[in-house]
ChimeraX commands (.cxc) that place a marker at each C-alpha (Angstrom):
marker #1 position 0.14,-1.66,-10.29 radius 0.5
marker #1 position -3.28,-2.56,-10.34 radius 0.5
marker #1 position -5.71,-3.52,-7.42 radius 0.5
marker #1 position -8.98,-5.51,-7.33 radius 0.5
marker #1 position -11.73,-5.15,-4.96 radius 0.5
marker #1 position -13.25,-8.44,-4.16 radius 0.5
marker #1 position -16.66,-8.63,-2.73 radius 0.5
marker #1 position -17.17,-11.63,-0.20 radius 0.5
marker #1 position -19.54,-12.41,2.44 radius 0.5
marker #1 position -18.05,-11.47,5.87 radius 0.5
marker #1 position -17.59,-14.96,7.01 radius 0.5
marker #1 position -15.31,-15.90,4.22 radius 0.5
marker #1 position -12.97,-12.93,4.76 radius 0.5
marker #1 position -12.91,-13.02,8.65 radius 0.5
marker #1 position -13.11,-16.36,10.10 radius 0.5
marker #1 position -14.94,-16.88,13.22 radius 0.5
marker #1 position -11.95,-16.72,15.44 radius 0.5
marker #1 position -10.94,-13.53,14.13 radius 0.5
marker #1 position -12.02,-10.10,14.88 radius 0.5
marker #1 position -14.99,-9.19,12.64 radius 0.5
marker #1 position -14.64,-5.55,11.33 radius 0.5
marker #1 position -14.57,-3.93,8.05 radius 0.5
marker #1 position -12.72,-0.97,6.97 radius 0.5
marker #1 position -14.05,1.38,4.18 radius 0.5
marker #1 position -11.65,3.19,1.97 radius 0.5
marker #1 position -13.07,5.61,-0.68 radius 0.5
marker #1 position -10.95,5.42,-3.90 radius 0.5
marker #1 position -11.42,6.63,-7.53 radius 0.5
marker #1 position -13.08,4.46,-10.11 radius 0.5
marker #1 position -9.71,4.44,-12.08 radius 0.5
marker #1 position -7.83,3.26,-8.93 radius 0.5
marker #1 position -10.31,0.68,-8.39 radius 0.5
marker #1 position -9.94,-0.60,-11.88 radius 0.5
marker #1 position -6.18,-0.47,-11.28 radius 0.5
marker #1 position -6.46,-2.62,-7.97 radius 0.5
marker #1 position -8.92,-4.98,-9.75 radius 0.5
marker #1 position -6.57,-5.64,-12.69 radius 0.5
marker #1 position -3.59,-6.22,-10.46 radius 0.5
marker #1 position -5.58,-8.74,-8.23 radius 0.5
marker #1 position -6.91,-10.75,-11.27 radius 0.5
marker #1 position -3.29,-10.73,-12.74 radius 0.5
marker #1 position -1.70,-11.79,-9.57 radius 0.5
marker #1 position -4.35,-13.87,-8.29 radius 0.5
marker #1 position -4.15,-12.06,-4.95 radius 0.5
marker #1 position -6.57,-10.69,-2.82 radius 0.5
marker #1 position -7.64,-7.02,-2.90 radius 0.5
marker #1 position -6.49,-6.52,0.77 radius 0.5
marker #1 position -3.19,-8.24,-0.06 radius 0.5
marker #1 position -2.63,-5.93,-2.91 radius 0.5
marker #1 position -3.52,-2.96,-0.82 radius 0.5
marker #1 position -1.21,-4.05,1.88 radius 0.5
marker #1 position 1.65,-4.43,-0.45 radius 0.5
marker #1 position 0.99,-0.88,-2.04 radius 0.5
marker #1 position 0.78,0.53,1.28 radius 0.5
marker #1 position 4.25,-0.75,2.47 radius 0.5
marker #1 position 5.79,0.14,-0.78 radius 0.5
marker #1 position 4.88,3.83,-0.45 radius 0.5
marker #1 position 5.74,3.98,3.11 radius 0.5
marker #1 position 9.15,2.63,2.30 radius 0.5
marker #1 position 9.23,4.98,-0.68 radius 0.5
marker #1 position 8.51,8.06,1.40 radius 0.5
marker #1 position 11.05,7.06,4.15 radius 0.5
marker #1 position 13.78,6.85,1.36 radius 0.5
marker #1 position 12.74,10.26,-0.17 radius 0.5
marker #1 position 13.18,11.72,3.37 radius 0.5
marker #1 position 16.54,10.03,3.91 radius 0.5
marker #1 position 17.73,11.23,0.30 radius 0.5
marker #1 position 16.69,14.80,1.38 radius 0.5
marker #1 position 18.48,14.47,4.60 radius 0.5
marker #1 position 21.73,13.34,3.10 radius 0.5
marker #1 position 21.69,16.04,0.20 radius 0.5
marker #1 position 21.10,18.79,3.08 radius 0.5
marker #1 position 23.90,17.18,4.91 radius 0.5
marker #1 position 26.43,17.01,2.02 radius 0.5
marker #1 position 25.59,20.90,1.32 radius 0.5
marker #1 position 27.36,21.45,4.91 radius 0.5
marker #1 position 30.85,20.45,4.36 radius 0.5
marker #1 position 32.10,20.51,7.82 radius 0.5
marker #1 position 29.18,18.27,9.10 radius 0.5
marker #1 position 29.47,16.12,6.14 radius 0.5
marker #1 position 33.30,15.23,7.19 radius 0.5
marker link #1:1,2 radius 0.2
marker link #1:2,3 radius 0.2
marker link #1:3,4 radius 0.2
marker link #1:4,5 radius 0.2
marker link #1:5,6 radius 0.2
marker link #1:6,7 radius 0.2
marker link #1:7,8 radius 0.2
marker link #1:8,9 radius 0.2
marker link #1:9,10 radius 0.2
marker link #1:10,11 radius 0.2
marker link #1:11,12 radius 0.2
marker link #1:12,13 radius 0.2
marker link #1:13,14 radius 0.2
marker link #1:14,15 radius 0.2
marker link #1:15,16 radius 0.2
marker link #1:16,17 radius 0.2
marker link #1:17,18 radius 0.2
marker link #1:18,19 radius 0.2
marker link #1:19,20 radius 0.2
marker link #1:20,21 radius 0.2
marker link #1:21,22 radius 0.2
marker link #1:22,23 radius 0.2
marker link #1:23,24 radius 0.2
marker link #1:24,25 radius 0.2
marker link #1:25,26 radius 0.2
marker link #1:26,27 radius 0.2
marker link #1:27,28 radius 0.2
marker link #1:28,29 radius 0.2
marker link #1:29,30 radius 0.2
marker link #1:30,31 radius 0.2
marker link #1:31,32 radius 0.2
marker link #1:32,33 radius 0.2
marker link #1:33,34 radius 0.2
marker link #1:34,35 radius 0.2
marker link #1:35,36 radius 0.2
marker link #1:36,37 radius 0.2
marker link #1:37,38 radius 0.2
marker link #1:38,39 radius 0.2
marker link #1:39,40 radius 0.2
marker link #1:40,41 radius 0.2
marker link #1:41,42 radius 0.2
marker link #1:42,43 radius 0.2
marker link #1:43,44 radius 0.2
marker link #1:44,45 radius 0.2
marker link #1:45,46 radius 0.2
marker link #1:46,47 radius 0.2
marker link #1:47,48 radius 0.2
marker link #1:48,49 radius 0.2
marker link #1:49,50 radius 0.2
marker link #1:50,51 radius 0.2
marker link #1:51,52 radius 0.2
marker link #1:52,53 radius 0.2
marker link #1:53,54 radius 0.2
marker link #1:54,55 radius 0.2
marker link #1:55,56 radius 0.2
marker link #1:56,57 radius 0.2
marker link #1:57,58 radius 0.2
marker link #1:58,59 radius 0.2
marker link #1:59,60 radius 0.2
marker link #1:60,61 radius 0.2
marker link #1:61,62 radius 0.2
marker link #1:62,63 radius 0.2
marker link #1:63,64 radius 0.2
marker link #1:64,65 radius 0.2
marker link #1:65,66 radius 0.2
marker link #1:66,67 radius 0.2
marker link #1:67,68 radius 0.2
marker link #1:68,69 radius 0.2
marker link #1:69,70 radius 0.2
marker link #1:70,71 radius 0.2
marker link #1:71,72 radius 0.2
marker link #1:72,73 radius 0.2
marker link #1:73,74 radius 0.2
marker link #1:74,75 radius 0.2
marker link #1:75,76 radius 0.2
marker link #1:76,77 radius 0.2
marker link #1:77,78 radius 0.2
marker link #1:78,79 radius 0.2
marker link #1:79,80 radius 0.2
marker link #1:80,81 radius 0.2
view
């Protein structure tokens, strides 16, 4: 997955009716290049790519935890049945 950081004027990113706040996240140059390539490739904004990546990571962590819980439960034959 690649992500692109797009630099725009604040007014373009956050319309007047929206809250005007900016968050800064520090990332490595290689991660920036990856995000940039993904954004260019998908024609999506950097924010959209980061949102999607964050959601996928959250789901992956949940499923890994669930898998570990099931594995522990299966080891306990009495609890499994």
